[in-house]
Backbone bond lengths (Angstrom), bond angles and torsions (degrees), N, CA, C in turn:
res aa  C-N    CA-C-N  psi(-1)  N-CA   C-N-CA  omega(-1)  CA-C   N-CA-C  phi
1 X - - - 1.474 - - 1.526 109.31 -
2 X 1.302 116.71 128.53 1.472 121.15 -179.64 1.514 108.55 -126.42
3 X 1.326 115.09 112.17 1.457 118.99 179.97 1.520 109.65 -70.47
4 X 1.323 116.25 140.21 1.463 120.96 -172.30 1.516 113.27 -62.88
5 X 1.343 116.94 -23.90 1.462 118.54 -177.46 1.515 112.25 -80.12
6 X 1.348 117.20 -8.61 1.457 120.29 -174.75 1.524 110.68 -88.49
7 X 1.303 115.57 61.54 1.447 121.59 -178.24 1.517 110.30 -76.00
8 X 1.320 115.40 155.53 1.462 120.25 177.43 1.524 107.95 -97.67
9 X 1.345 115.32 108.65 1.462 120.46 -176.96 1.519 112.74 -81.32
10 X 1.341 117.66 -16.63 1.460 121.50 -172.62 1.536 111.02 -61.49
11 X 1.291 115.24 133.93 1.454 120.32 178.40 1.511 113.56 88.60
12 X 1.340 117.30 -8.09 1.465 119.74 -178.29 1.523 112.07 -115.72
13 X 1.330 117.41 -48.86 1.457 119.88 177.85 1.518 108.50 -159.89
14 X 1.311 114.50 158.34 1.451 119.34 177.73 1.518 108.17 -88.29
15 X 1.334 118.71 129.51 1.465 119.71 -176.53 1.524 112.29 -68.04
16 X 1.318 114.70 149.18 1.460 121.46 173.45 1.523 106.03 -108.10
17 X 1.336 116.60 97.69 1.456 122.51 -172.51 1.518 110.34 -82.47
18 X 1.329 116.10 128.29 1.463 122.80 179.05 1.530 108.31 -129.89
19 X 1.328 115.36 136.88 1.458 121.52 178.25 1.526 108.45 -103.25
20 X 1.323 115.82 134.34 1.460 120.69 -178.91 1.528 109.82 -148.98
21 X 1.340 117.29 164.42 1.468 119.76 176.75 1.531 110.77 -64.70
22 X 1.311 116.47 151.46 1.465 121.18 173.29 1.525 108.13 -82.55
23 X 1.344 115.90 136.21 1.462 121.59 -172.72 1.530 110.32 -120.33
24 X 1.344 117.22 164.77 1.468 120.12 177.11 1.534 113.31 -54.51
25 X 1.326 117.37 -32.16 1.469 120.10 179.75 1.532 112.81 -68.35
26 X 1.341 117.68 -11.57 1.467 121.86 179.28 1.528 112.60 -87.81
27 X 1.306 117.79 -1.03 1.466 121.23 -170.35 1.525 113.01 -54.02
28 X 1.320 117.76 -52.71 1.464 120.87 -175.57 1.527 111.98 -62.48
29 X 1.323 116.79 -46.50 1.461 120.93 -179.09 1.530 110.42 -65.92
30 X 1.338 116.94 -40.51 1.461 120.58 179.15 1.527 110.85 -59.76
31 X 1.316 116.98 -43.10 1.466 121.12 178.22 1.527 110.93 -62.91
32 X 1.337 116.61 -44.20 1.458 120.31 -177.66 1.529 111.82 -65.31
33 X 1.332 116.96 -39.93 1.465 119.10 -179.53 1.529 110.25 -67.93
34 X 1.322 117.61 -41.28 1.465 119.88 176.89 1.530 110.44 -59.64
35 X 1.329 116.84 -43.46 1.465 120.75 179.57 1.516 111.09 -62.99
36 X 1.320 116.89 -39.63 1.465 121.82 -178.94 1.525 111.74 -69.93
37 X 1.327 117.11 -41.61 1.459 120.33 -172.32 1.520 114.57 -85.48
38 X 1.326 117.87 -34.53 1.463 120.45 -167.35 1.532 112.74 -112.48
39 X 1.329 116.93 145.59 1.472 120.55 174.14 1.522 111.59 -79.63
40 X 1.335 116.53 -7.29 1.461 122.11 -178.58 1.524 109.22 -92.24
41 X 1.323 116.24 138.89 1.459 120.23 178.06 1.525 109.42 -101.85
42 X 1.322 116.32 122.18 1.455 122.16 -177.57 1.526 110.43 -96.72
43 X 1.332 114.82 145.65 1.455 120.77 -178.73 1.533 110.90 -73.63
44 X 1.337 117.48 151.67 1.471 120.51 177.81 1.520 112.35 -54.10
45 X 1.330 117.57 -34.10 1.455 121.16 -179.63 1.528 111.48 -60.50
46 X 1.341 116.35 -36.38 1.460 120.00 178.90 1.524 110.57 -60.11
47 X 1.339 117.22 -49.06 1.461 120.92 -178.76 1.523 111.54 -65.56
48 X 1.335 116.11 -38.31 1.460 119.82 177.93 1.533 110.31 -62.17
49 X 1.330 116.72 -41.24 1.463 120.33 178.90 1.525 111.36 -65.84
50 X 1.337 116.53 -36.57 1.465 120.11 -179.68 1.529 110.72 -65.31
51 X 1.319 116.92 -54.28 1.468 119.82 -173.02 1.525 112.45 -70.73
52 X 1.344 116.61 -22.69 1.463 119.63 179.16 1.525 113.11 -101.03
53 X 1.335 116.46 0.29 1.457 120.14 177.32 1.511 113.90 67.58
54 X 1.331 116.97 30.95 1.456 120.77 179.09 1.528 109.81 -88.29
55 X 1.309 117.73 101.12 1.464 123.13 176.75 1.525 112.97 67.11
56 X 1.333 118.20 8.00 1.467 122.36 179.57 1.525 108.25 -136.53
57 X 1.321 116.10 135.28 1.463 121.14 173.23 1.522 108.10 -105.14
58 X 1.322 116.68 149.75 1.465 118.87 -174.72 1.522 111.17 -153.92
59 X 1.335 114.36 158.93 1.456 122.51 175.61 1.521 107.39 -134.98
60 X 1.321 116.15 138.75 1.449 120.97 177.72 1.525 111.10 -114.73
61 X 1.334 115.79 162.84 1.458 122.59 179.34 1.519 108.62 -128.81
62 X 1.351 116.36 135.98 1.464 121.26 176.09 1.519 109.09 -132.50
63 X 1.321 115.41 161.71 1.467 121.86 177.06 1.524 107.77 -111.60
64 X 1.328 116.76 103.98 1.463 121.60 -176.12 1.525 112.87 -70.48
65 X 1.321 118.07 -13.07 1.466 119.96 -177.10 1.534 112.81 -87.27
66 X 1.317 117.54 -3.83 1.469 119.04 -178.75 1.524 111.20 -63.79
67 X 1.312 114.51 139.59 1.472 120.46 -176.08 1.522 112.07 -110.19
68 X 1.326 116.28 16.94 1.464 119.72 -178.54 1.522 112.05 -104.54
69 X 1.344 115.97 15.34 1.454 119.51 179.85 1.514 113.45 81.90
70 X 1.332 116.94 8.44 1.470 120.19 -177.67 1.524 111.39 -120.37
71 X 1.311 115.99 35.71 1.462 118.22 -176.98 1.523 113.60 -77.35
72 X 1.336 116.86 3.32 1.470 120.21 172.62 1.532 110.44 -119.12
73 X 1.331 116.42 16.47 1.467 120.86 -179.44 1.530 110.05 -92.35
74 X 1.311 116.71 137.47 1.457 121.76 -176.80 1.527 112.46 -59.44
75 X 1.339 114.99 137.19 1.466 121.03 170.94 1.536 110.21 -122.39
76 X 1.330 115.81 -2.80 1.458 120.58 178.53 1.517 110.00 -168.84
77 X 1.325 116.24 167.49 1.464 120.08 -175.59 1.526 109.75 -168.55
78 X 1.321 114.63 162.31 1.460 121.75 166.50 1.519 106.74 -143.12
79 X 1.326 116.63 139.66 1.465 121.99 176.80 1.517 108.68 -124.33
80 X 1.328 116.05 146.36 1.463 120.19 -176.97 1.519 110.14 -152.22
81 X 1.323 115.05 164.82 1.456 121.24 -179.61 1.520 110.15 -137.67
82 X 1.328 117.10 144.10 1.462 122.39 173.24 1.524 107.99 -87.22
83 X 1.325 117.07 130.84 1.462 121.41 -179.77 1.532 109.19 -130.40
84 X 1.341 118.04 147.61 1.466 120.44 175.23 1.531 110.16 -66.67
85 X 1.314 116.61 132.01 1.464 119.93 -177.90 1.516 111.75 -60.78
86 X 1.328 117.50 -39.11 1.463 120.48 -175.69 1.524 112.74 -68.77
87 X 1.334 117.31 -18.72 1.466 120.88 -179.72 1.523 112.60 -103.05
88 X 1.329 117.51 2.81 1.464 120.76 -173.94 1.522 111.20 -86.88
89 X 1.336 114.43 165.40 1.460 120.32 177.76 1.521 112.66 -76.77
90 X 1.329 117.80 -6.89 1.470 119.93 -179.49 1.521 111.72 -110.76
91 X 1.323 116.53 20.36 1.461 119.81 -179.70 1.525 111.29 -55.26
92 X 1.336 116.98 -37.16 1.469 120.40 -178.15 1.522 112.45 -73.93
93 X 1.334 117.76 -7.79 1.459 121.16 -178.80 1.525 111.86 -102.40
94 X 1.322 116.89 10.61 1.457 121.73 -179.04 1.519 110.29 -121.42
95 X 1.320 114.98 143.73 1.463 120.09 171.64 1.517 107.38 -93.69
96 X 1.326 116.52 112.21 1.458 121.78 -172.77 1.522 112.99 -91.57
97 X 1.333 113.49 148.21 1.451 120.87 165.68 1.526 105.96 -90.68
98 X 1.320 116.89 106.18 1.461 120.83 -172.48 1.522 112.94 -64.75
99 X 1.332 117.18 -15.54 1.467 119.67 179.31 1.528 111.64 -82.08
100 X 1.338 116.67 -8.11 1.466 120.97 -177.79 1.526 108.91 -123.01
101 X 1.321 115.40 108.21 1.467 120.21 -174.85 1.521 113.46 -92.66
102 X 1.343 116.73 -5.46 1.467 119.69 -174.64 1.530 112.22 -104.44
103 X 1.316 117.97 29.15 1.458 120.28 179.31 1.537 110.62 -69.27
104 X 1.335 115.33 144.08 1.460 121.84 -172.45 1.527 111.34 -120.59
105 X 1.336 114.60 167.52 1.455 123.34 172.32 1.518 107.58 -137.72
106 X 1.320 116.61 157.33 1.462 120.92 171.73 1.525 107.67 -115.24
107 X 1.328 115.38 124.63 1.464 121.87 -178.39 1.528 109.70 -107.81
108 X 1.321 117.19 122.32 1.469 121.17 178.08 1.523 108.92 -79.22
109 X 1.321 116.16 120.14 1.458 122.15 -178.09 1.526 111.75 -84.88
110 X 1.336 116.16 -58.91 1.466 120.17 179.96 1.516 109.92 -139.02
111 X 1.321 114.51 148.34 1.465 122.15 177.76 1.511 107.36 -145.54
112 X 1.325 117.11 128.41 1.457 119.02 -179.25 1.518 112.94 -157.99
113 X 1.331 114.91 149.88 1.463 123.00 175.37 1.527 106.53 -135.62
114 X 1.329 117.47 133.04 1.465 119.70 -178.42 1.531 109.92 -64.34
115 X 1.318 115.46 153.74 1.469 122.19 -169.27 1.524 113.91 -50.93
116 X 1.311 117.30 -47.39 1.459 120.32 -171.16 1.523 113.47 -74.11
117 X 1.336 117.63 -5.23 1.465 120.60 178.97 1.527 112.11 -115.68
118 X 1.300 116.92 16.87 1.464 119.40 179.15 1.530 110.78 -81.41
119 X 1.331 114.28 166.27 1.473 122.56 179.55 1.528 112.65 64.17
120 X 1.326 116.11 26.74 1.464 121.30 174.99 1.526 111.77 -113.14
121 X 1.322 116.94 6.75 1.454 120.64 -178.70 1.515 114.19 82.15
122 X 1.337 117.45 10.83 1.461 120.49 -177.02 1.522 111.01 -67.91
123 X 1.325 117.53 -45.73 1.469 120.43 -179.61 1.522 110.93 -60.98
124 X 1.337 116.25 -42.57 1.471 119.82 178.30 1.519 110.88 -60.50
125 X 1.331 116.57 -42.42 1.467 120.42 -179.65 1.525 111.48 -65.36
126 X 1.330 116.65 -38.00 1.459 120.00 177.99 1.529 111.08 -64.46
127 X 1.318 116.23 -41.78 1.465 120.07 177.73 1.526 110.13 -63.57
128 X 1.329 116.08 -40.45 1.462 119.79 177.95 1.528 111.22 -61.80
129 X 1.327 116.72 -36.24 1.461 120.17 177.35 1.526 110.44 -62.07
130 X 1.332 115.90 -42.19 1.468 119.77 178.72 1.526 110.47 -63.96
131 X 1.338 116.66 -44.25 1.466 120.60 -179.46 1.527 110.79 -63.09
132 X 1.341 116.36 -43.10 1.469 119.83 178.92 1.523 110.58 -62.51
133 X 1.319 116.26 -43.07 1.461 120.77 179.01 1.524 110.41 -62.23
134 X 1.330 116.59 -47.99 1.466 120.61 -179.08 1.524 110.86 -61.84
135 X 1.321 116.36 -35.67 1.467 120.82 -178.42 1.529 112.55 -67.44
136 X 1.345 116.65 -21.61 1.466 120.01 178.54 1.525 112.11 -81.63
137 X 1.324 117.16 -8.61 1.464 121.63 177.50 1.525 107.32 -92.42
138 X 1.332 118.66 106.07 1.463 121.01 -171.05 1.522 114.55 -52.51
139 X 1.330 117.61 -36.57 1.461 120.19 -175.55 1.521 113.13 -94.27
140 X 1.334 117.39 7.08 1.467 120.29 178.28 1.520 109.30 -81.75
141 X 1.332 116.70 130.67 1.458 121.37 -174.14 1.525 114.19 -109.82
142 X 1.331 118.69 -14.63 1.464 119.16 -178.30 1.521 110.83 -168.69
143 X 1.325 114.93 157.23 1.463 123.75 168.09 1.523 105.87 -110.31
144 X 1.335 117.93 133.39 1.464 118.92 179.97 1.523 111.48 -141.28
145 X 1.308 116.15 165.93 1.465 121.69 -175.04 1.521 110.35 -167.04
146 X 1.319 115.47 169.79 1.457 122.32 174.19 1.521 109.40 -116.52
147 X 1.331 116.09 145.32 1.469 122.20 175.02 1.513 107.92 -129.01
148 X 1.322 117.33 130.61 1.455 120.57 177.53 1.524 109.36 -63.02
149 X 1.299 117.38 143.83 1.473 122.10 -165.95 1.524 114.44 -63.11
150 X 1.339 118.77 -24.10 1.457 119.50 -177.74 1.534 113.63 -93.86
151 X 1.340 116.86 0.01 1.474 120.22 -177.77 1.527 109.60 -85.36
152 X 1.310 116.74 75.06 1.464 121.63 -175.93 1.529 114.06 -61.11
153 X 1.342 120.34 -40.59 1.471 119.04 177.71 1.524 112.73 -58.92
154 X 1.337 117.48 -41.73 1.467 120.27 179.55 1.525 110.35 -68.18
155 X 1.318 117.28 -41.03 1.465 121.22 178.79 1.525 110.00 -60.15
156 X 1.328 116.45 -45.83 1.461 120.95 179.53 1.524 111.02 -62.95
157 X 1.337 116.41 -40.93 1.462 120.80 -179.14 1.524 110.89 -60.70
158 X 1.321 117.48 -48.68 1.464 120.09 -177.49 1.531 111.77 -67.54
159 X 1.305 116.54 -35.87 1.464 119.14 175.96 1.526 110.24 -64.16
160 X 1.326 116.50 -41.13 1.458 121.38 179.07 1.522 111.39 -63.94
161 X 1.328 116.64 -30.30 1.453 121.46 -179.17 1.527 112.61 -92.38
162 X 1.324 115.61 14.81 1.470 122.72 172.95 1.524 114.13 70.87
163 X 1.320 117.28 23.38 1.456 119.60 167.05 1.533 107.95 -73.40
164 X 1.314 116.53 146.53 1.463 121.46 178.81 1.525 109.82 -100.64
165 X 1.318 116.02 125.83 1.464 120.44 174.77 1.530 106.99 -83.19
166 X 1.320 116.39 110.84 1.463 120.30 -170.28 1.521 114.45 -109.74
167 X 1.323 117.28 -12.57 1.461 117.44 -175.17 1.526 110.55 -161.80
168 X 1.326 115.75 144.47 1.471 121.34 171.06 1.525 107.24 -110.14
169 X 1.315 116.21 125.10 1.456 121.90 -177.97 1.519 109.18 -106.95
170 X 1.305 116.30 112.51 1.461 121.37 -175.26 1.534 110.72 -76.34
171 X 1.331 115.39 130.58 1.456 121.40 177.81 1.514 114.13 65.48
172 X 1.329 117.31 26.58 1.470 121.46 -176.10 1.527 111.66 -64.23
173 X 1.330 116.48 -43.24 1.462 121.08 178.85 1.526 110.20 -96.09
174 X 1.327 115.78 143.01 1.463 121.66 173.53 1.519 106.89 -126.64
175 X 1.336 116.15 103.22 1.456 122.20 -172.88 1.522 109.69 -125.84
176 X 1.319 116.06 124.95 1.467 121.69 178.14 1.526 112.42 50.30
177 X 1.324 115.23 43.75 1.452 120.09 175.75 1.513 115.43 78.81
178 X 1.331 117.94 9.81 1.455 120.69 -177.91 1.525 110.88 -131.10
179 X 1.339 115.83 141.85 1.458 121.43 179.31 1.526 110.96 -89.30
180 X 1.332 115.30 142.44 1.466 121.84 176.93 1.528 109.02 -133.58
181 X 1.320 115.49 143.71 1.464 120.31 177.26 1.522 110.53 -76.01
182 X 1.321 115.02 161.40 1.460 121.99 177.58 1.515 109.48 -131.76
183 X 1.342 116.02 147.10 1.450 121.84 171.20 1.519 108.39 -103.60
184 X 1.328 115.95 136.28 1.455 121.81 178.29 1.522 109.14 -100.34
185 X 1.342 116.59 122.08 1.459 122.69 -179.09 1.529 109.93 -113.43
186 X 1.345 115.99 142.07 1.464 122.09 179.35 1.523 109.95 -132.06
187 X 1.333 115.24 139.67 1.462 121.98 172.80 1.531 106.41 -123.76
188 X 1.323 117.23 111.02 1.459 121.82 -177.07 1.534 111.28 -79.41
189 X 1.331 116.75 140.55 1.458 122.75 179.33 1.528 109.34 -140.02
190 X 1.326 116.46 167.77 1.464 123.32 173.12 1.526 113.57 49.54
191 X 1.321 116.13 39.72 1.454 119.50 178.82 1.508 114.56 85.45
192 X 1.332 117.24 -1.96 1.462 119.69 176.33 1.511 110.37 -66.26
193 X 1.311 116.93 147.17 1.458 120.31 -179.17 1.513 110.18 -160.03
194 X 1.324 113.64 166.90 1.457 121.05 177.26 1.523 109.23 -64.60
195 X 1.343 118.15 149.82 1.457 120.30 179.18 1.513 113.65 -66.17
196 X 1.324 117.56 -12.49 1.460 119.87 176.32 1.520 109.66 -147.02
197 X 1.311 115.91 157.20 1.458 122.81 -178.76 1.516 110.08 -71.20
198 X 1.354 118.98 165.11 1.465 120.78 175.97 1.525 112.68 -54.25
199 X 1.342 117.02 -38.60 1.462 119.86 179.23 1.521 110.47 -66.24
200 X 1.347 115.61 -41.21 1.463 119.35 178.57 1.525 111.08 -65.78
201 X 1.336 116.37 -38.52 1.458 119.70 177.14 1.521 111.02 -62.74
202 X 1.350 116.49 -44.17 1.463 120.46 179.68 1.525 111.04 -63.28
203 X 1.329 115.63 -41.40 1.465 119.74 178.97 1.522 111.21 -64.56
204 X 1.348 115.24 -43.30 1.462 119.30 179.29 1.521 111.00 -63.70
205 X 1.347 116.75 -40.39 1.458 120.05 179.06 1.528 111.20 -64.54
206 X 1.343 116.18 -41.96 1.462 119.98 178.90 1.522 110.87 -62.79
207 X 1.340 116.19 -41.22 1.464 120.32 177.75 1.515 110.77 -63.43
208 X 1.338 115.73 -41.76 1.467 120.74 179.44 1.521 111.28 -61.90
209 X 1.349 116.10 -43.60 1.459 120.56 -179.78 1.521 110.48 -64.76
210 X 1.342 116.08 -44.12 1.470 119.67 -179.62 1.520 111.54 -62.08
211 X 1.339 115.97 -44.16 1.458 119.07 179.89 1.521 111.17 -65.93
212 X 1.345 115.54 -35.15 1.459 119.35 177.21 1.511 112.04 -65.06
213 X 1.344 116.24 -41.36 1.458 120.14 178.42 1.524 111.16 -65.10
214 X 1.332 116.40 -39.22 1.460 119.69 177.95 1.528 111.18 -63.03
215 X 1.355 115.17 -39.53 1.457 119.56 179.47 1.515 111.35 -64.90
216 X 1.343 116.01 -42.94 1.469 120.01 178.12 1.520 110.57 -62.31
217 X 1.344 116.72 -44.02 1.456 120.66 179.92 1.525 111.34 -61.47
218 X 1.347 115.62 -40.93 1.456 119.59 179.72 1.525 111.38 -63.99
219 X 1.340 115.91 -40.43 1.463 119.86 179.20 1.521 111.49 -66.19
220 X 1.339 115.25 -41.01 1.471 118.79 178.06 1.520 110.70 -62.77
221 X 1.308 116.50 -42.52 1.464 121.03 179.46 1.526 110.31 -62.54
222 X 1.347 115.55 -42.00 1.455 120.55 179.75 1.516 111.14 -64.89
223 X 1.351 116.07 -42.14 1.462 120.15 179.35 1.513 111.73 -64.10
224 X 1.338 116.39 -39.96 1.458 120.24 177.75 1.517 110.46 -61.84
225 X 1.342 115.95 -37.73 1.457 119.81 178.19 1.514 111.72 -64.61
226 X 1.345 115.49 -39.62 1.457 119.38 178.99 1.515 111.64 -66.67
227 X 1.357 116.38 -39.69 1.463 119.98 178.66 1.524 110.74 -62.47
228 X 1.345 115.25 -42.49 1.456 119.42 -179.88 1.516 110.21 -63.02
229 X 1.340 116.30 -41.22 1.452 120.45 179.04 1.516 111.03 -63.09
230 X 1.353 115.91 -39.18 1.461 120.23 179.83 1.512 110.97 -65.14
231 X 1.337 116.08 -40.41 1.460 119.76 179.91 1.518 111.42 -67.22
232 X 1.348 117.16 -21.75 1.466 120.73 -179.86 1.516 112.16 -88.12
233 X 1.321 119.40 9.65 1.452 120.95 171.57 1.511 115.25 113.64
234 X 1.357 118.96 8.57 1.457 120.18 179.06 1.512 109.43 -67.64
235 X 1.341 117.03 137.12 1.464 120.72 -179.61 1.512 112.32 -95.91
236 X 1.368 117.57 -4.27 1.462 120.81 -179.62 1.519 110.06 -79.17
237 X 1.327 117.01 133.32 1.457 121.86 177.93 1.520 109.09 -93.96
238 X 1.337 115.58 139.50 1.453 120.95 178.28 1.519 109.12 -94.38
239 X 1.320 117.93 124.11 1.463 121.36 178.96 1.511 108.73 -96.66
240 X 1.336 117.04 138.99 1.462 123.58 179.70 1.506 108.82 -103.17
241 X 1.318 116.95 125.38 1.461 122.39 178.88 1.511 108.10 -110.83
242 X 1.332 117.69 122.31 1.458 122.65 178.38 1.516 109.84 -93.87
243 X 1.309 115.37 121.01 1.473 120.31 178.86 1.516 108.93 -84.36
244 X 1.295 117.02 131.99 1.470 121.37 177.21 1.513 108.64 -109.06
245 X 1.310 114.81 138.98 1.464 120.35 -178.43 1.518 110.09 -70.98
246 X 1.302 115.07 136.07 1.456 120.53 176.93 1.517 109.47 -66.72
247 X 1.326 116.64 127.30 1.460 121.71 -179.35 1.514 110.42 -97.16
248 X 1.315 115.09 141.60 1.456 120.68 -178.51 1.513 109.45 -105.92
249 X 1.322 115.96 116.99 1.458 119.69 177.31 1.514 109.43 -75.65
250 X 1.304 115.10 154.20 1.456 120.93 -177.95 1.515 110.97 -69.24
251 X 1.315 116.56 131.85 1.449 121.86 168.68 1.514 107.23 -113.23
252 X 1.295 116.55 126.23 1.454 121.64 -168.33 1.522 113.17 -53.80
253 X 1.321 117.50 -47.65 1.457 118.72 -174.65 1.518 111.68 -91.94
254 X 1.320 118.43 4.21 1.449 119.91 178.38 1.500 112.51 -109.72
255 X 1.313 117.94 -8.45 1.454 121.43 -175.51 1.511 110.44 -133.39
256 X 1.306 115.79 126.51 1.457 119.80 -176.51 1.514 112.45 -86.27
257 X 1.331 114.82 162.78 1.453 120.13 176.01 1.520 108.11 -145.55
258 X 1.327 115.18 135.08 1.462 120.50 -176.37 1.526 110.57 -122.01
259 X 1.297 116.44 136.63 1.459 121.81 175.29 1.525 105.63 -133.82
260 X 1.348 117.30 103.04 1.474 119.59 -171.39 1.517 111.50 -123.66
């Protein structure tokens, strides 16, 4: 599927990139670009909220140099939402000021640039717009997002922009009947920071690994004891229960997707 607005400008003219708010008149094009770029299907309510600014902030990108009468048609976008820090999934990754209960976060929902306009720094500029916006909110402590594990260009982009990859979420996305992992990225602002220093994180991780190894060793020792008891004439059978990790299906407005 090739959307008609995704023209190839290379070899004909240099684009004049302009950033502007997303408007109700962008609804149809916004839906088509999301369908073209993402394997995730978003509900009509999501697009309505974006173009009308209902609980979602957004920035659009157009190419003013287009000569096909579409120089105000979207070629890229970013959407985001303000969320209370205390109610977010990354509450444990923030060092809170307990005297301030109204601390906020900005969560990037979707980010995309059509194929023929990539590698021009548009995605980076859109992310910078989100960071600048979040920084103007005095109680906002971080910008965060999820990236599907196989999206290497997006992962590289966020690392280059000094986002911290703090967590891998197994089976976070459920797309076309298949589970995919997600990486959680955070960019701290306005004095926001991790609840512990890099050294403290490393120490905590080492302690966690050591305790995990001790637990495994204890279980192995216990199992060996049970086997020995069974060989000595015990008539009780030991049943093995396999624990399966709870998988999280994708929720459109709770999980972001980036195509950069």
